[in-house]
C-alpha positions as CSV (number, residue, x, y, z in Angstrom):
1,M,43.2,6.7,5.0
2,T,40.1,7.0,2.9
3,V,40.0,5.4,-0.5
4,D,36.9,6.2,-2.6
5,I,35.8,5.7,-6.2
6,A,36.8,8.9,-8.0
7,I,33.7,10.7,-9.4
8,L,34.7,13.1,-12.2
9,Q,32.6,15.9,-13.7
10,D,32.5,16.9,-17.3
11,P,33.1,20.7,-17.3
12,T,30.9,21.2,-20.3
13,T,27.9,19.1,-19.6
14,K,28.3,19.1,-15.8
15,K,27.4,15.3,-15.8
16,F,29.2,13.1,-13.4
17,Y,31.0,9.9,-14.4
18,T,33.5,7.3,-13.1
19,Q,36.5,5.9,-15.0
20,L,38.2,2.5,-15.1
21,S,41.9,2.1,-14.5
22,G,43.6,-1.2,-14.9
23,G,40.3,-3.1,-14.8
24,D,39.0,-1.4,-11.7
25,F,37.4,1.9,-10.8
26,L,39.8,4.8,-10.6
27,T,40.1,5.7,-6.9
28,N,41.3,8.7,-4.9
29,N,41.8,9.7,-1.3
30,S,38.6,11.7,-1.0
31,F,35.0,11.5,-0.1
32,D,33.6,11.9,-3.7
33,T,31.3,8.9,-3.7
34,S,30.3,9.3,0.0
35,L,29.4,12.9,-0.6
36,T,27.4,12.2,-3.7
37,I,25.3,9.5,-2.1
38,S,24.9,11.3,1.2
39,L,23.8,14.6,-0.4
40,F,21.9,13.6,-3.5
41,G,20.4,10.3,-2.4
42,D,16.9,10.8,-1.1
43,K,16.4,10.2,2.6
44,R,12.8,9.3,3.3
45,A,10.6,12.1,4.7
46,D,8.5,11.5,7.7
47,A,4.7,12.1,8.0
48,S,5.1,15.6,9.3
49,E,7.1,16.6,6.2
50,V,5.1,14.7,3.5
51,P,1.7,13.5,4.6
52,V,1.1,11.2,1.6
53,V,3.0,8.0,2.2
54,H,3.8,7.2,-1.4
55,H,5.3,10.7,-1.9
56,R,7.9,10.4,0.9
57,R,10.5,9.0,-1.4
58,G,13.7,7.5,0.1
59,W,16.5,5.3,-1.2
60,W,15.6,1.6,-1.5
61,G,19.0,0.5,-0.1
62,N,18.0,1.9,3.3
63,E,15.3,-0.8,3.6
64,F,18.0,-3.5,4.0
65,N,20.0,-1.9,6.8
66,T,19.4,-4.5,9.6
67,N,22.4,-3.3,11.8
68,D,20.8,0.1,12.6
69,P,17.2,0.5,11.2
70,E,17.2,4.2,12.2
71,F,20.2,5.0,10.1
72,Q,19.5,6.2,6.5
73,L,21.9,7.3,3.8
74,G,20.9,10.3,1.8
75,S,19.6,13.8,2.6
76,K,16.3,15.6,2.6
77,L,17.6,18.3,0.2
78,W,15.0,17.0,-2.2
79,L,12.3,18.5,0.0
80,L,13.6,22.0,-0.9
81,H,13.6,21.6,-4.7
82,Q,10.5,23.7,-5.1
83,A,11.3,26.2,-2.3
84,R,12.4,29.7,-3.1
85,A,16.1,30.5,-2.5
86,T,15.7,32.4,0.8
87,P,17.8,32.6,3.9
88,S,15.4,30.2,5.6
89,T,15.7,27.7,2.8
90,A,19.5,28.0,2.8
91,N,19.5,27.4,6.6
92,K,17.4,24.2,6.1
93,A,19.7,23.1,3.4
94,V,22.7,23.4,5.8
95,D,20.8,21.4,8.4
96,Y,19.9,18.7,5.9
97,V,23.5,18.5,4.7
98,K,24.9,18.3,8.3
99,E,22.5,15.6,9.1
100,S,23.3,13.6,6.0
101,L,27.1,13.8,6.7
102,Q,27.0,13.0,10.5
103,W,27.8,9.4,9.7
104,L,31.3,10.4,8.6
105,I,32.0,11.6,12.1
106,D,30.2,8.8,13.8
107,D,32.2,6.2,11.8
108,G,35.5,7.9,12.5
109,H,36.2,9.1,8.9
110,A,36.1,12.8,9.9
111,Q,36.7,14.7,13.0
112,R,34.1,17.3,12.1
113,V,32.2,18.7,9.2
114,N,31.5,22.4,8.6
115,V,28.7,23.5,6.2
116,T,27.9,27.0,5.2
117,S,25.5,28.5,2.6
118,A,25.2,31.6,0.5
119,L,22.4,32.8,-1.7
120,S,23.3,33.5,-5.4
121,Q,20.5,34.6,-7.7
122,N,18.1,31.6,-7.6
123,N,20.7,29.1,-6.2
124,I,22.0,28.1,-2.8
125,Q,25.7,27.7,-2.8
126,L,27.0,25.2,-0.2
127,T,30.5,25.0,1.1
128,I,31.3,21.7,2.8
129,T,34.6,21.3,4.6
130,I,35.5,17.9,6.1
131,F,38.2,18.0,8.8
132,R,40.2,14.7,8.8
133,E,43.2,13.4,10.8
134,A,46.4,15.4,11.2
135,G,44.9,18.7,10.0
136,V,43.9,17.4,6.5
137,T,40.8,19.1,5.2
138,E,38.7,18.5,2.1
139,T,36.4,21.2,0.8
140,R,33.6,20.8,-1.8
141,Y,31.4,23.5,-3.3
142,Y,27.9,22.8,-4.6
143,D,25.4,25.1,-6.3
144,L,22.0,23.6,-5.6
145,W,19.6,23.5,-8.6
146,E,22.1,25.2,-10.9
147,N,21.8,22.7,-13.8
148,T,18.4,21.3,-13.2
149,G,16.1,23.8,-14.9
150,I,14.2,24.2,-11.7
151,V,15.4,27.8,-10.9
């Protein structure tokens, strides 16, 4: 059974926050924190994607992964932040999300992950469904760039 820190979202400001309960973080049986870090943490780009080394970004915590140096948390969704919302960009976003969530399957937290996209005005809407044990599923919806001022 998964126990994760509950990440809540203010419906007005759209900002995310955590809450304390009994001196500890409020938890729930979901993938809230895992999804947030996996999708919106920056995975380092390689030379073919970003030629300038100091522009490749990446999460600093990946530098300390001595068990599997090839594994990196985060996604490459950040590479798309200046791309037009086209079917091709939406397909890349799906690929980046699937890649960033593969660790849930590899580590046995999920049986499979389904990711779909749809274009909406200048946004890409993602639907992520995580299939867990005994037919339990968890679905999350994300509108990329909706509240960033980039669109």
